[in-house]
C-alpha positions in Angstrom: 88.4 105.2 88.3 86.7 108.0 90.7 88.3 108.3 94.3 84.8 107.0 96.1 85.0 103.7 93.9 88.3 103.3 94.8 87.6 103.8 98.2 84.7 101.3 98.2 87.2 98.5 96.7 89.9 99.3 99.0 87.6 98.6 101.7 85.9 95.5 100.2 89.5 94.0 99.9 90.2 94.9 103.4 87.5 92.9 104.8 88.5 90.1 102.7 91.9 89.9 103.6 91.0 90.2 107.2 88.3 87.6 106.7 91.0 85.2 105.0 93.5 86.0 108.1 91.2 84.5 110.6 90.4 81.7 108.5 93.9 81.2 108.6 94.5 81.5 112.1 91.4 79.3 112.6 92.9 76.7 110.0 90.3 76.7 108.2 92.1 78.2 104.8 95.5 76.8 104.1 95.9 79.6 100.8 98.4 82.5 102.3 99.2 83.8 99.1 95.2 84.7 99.1 96.5 87.3 101.8 99.3 88.5 99.9 96.9 89.0 96.6 94.6 91.2 98.9 97.5 93.0 100.4 98.9 93.7 96.9 95.4 95.0 95.4 95.1 97.0 98.5 98.4 98.5 98.4 97.9 99.6 94.6 94.4 101.1 95.6 95.8 103.2 98.2 98.9 104.3 96.1 96.3 105.7 93.6 94.5 107.1 96.4 97.5 109.0 98.0 98.6 110.3 94.4 94.8 111.7 93.8 94.4 113.2 97.2 98.0 113.8 99.0 96.0 115.8 102.0 94.3 112.7 103.2 97.6 111.2 104.7 97.9 111.0 108.2 100.9 111.8 110.6 102.6 108.1 109.7 102.0 109.1 105.8 99.4 106.2 105.8 96.3 107.2 104.1 92.8 107.7 106.4 90.7 105.6 104.3 88.6 104.0 106.9 87.7 107.4 108.3 87.0 108.6 104.8 85.1 105.7 103.8 82.5 106.0 106.4 82.0 109.6 105.7 81.2 108.8 102.0 78.9 105.7 103.2 77.2 108.1 105.6 76.8 110.6 103.2 75.1 108.7 100.6 72.7 107.6 102.7 
């Protein structure tokens, strides 16, 4: 997969994870394993992206995906 595709997939997983966390907090969703699955998949994609682009890591070693993803989406308009 290309970096842009991985970034899009990671963003989609992150949104799904946040939505599921909100649903769990509001007691609309009981399946916390769904959150764990999204977290594992998101972490896997982040690891691949870190291997491909080590210069995108921030001070604390976490990938700066959100900013890069926004740049990609705005440049594709």
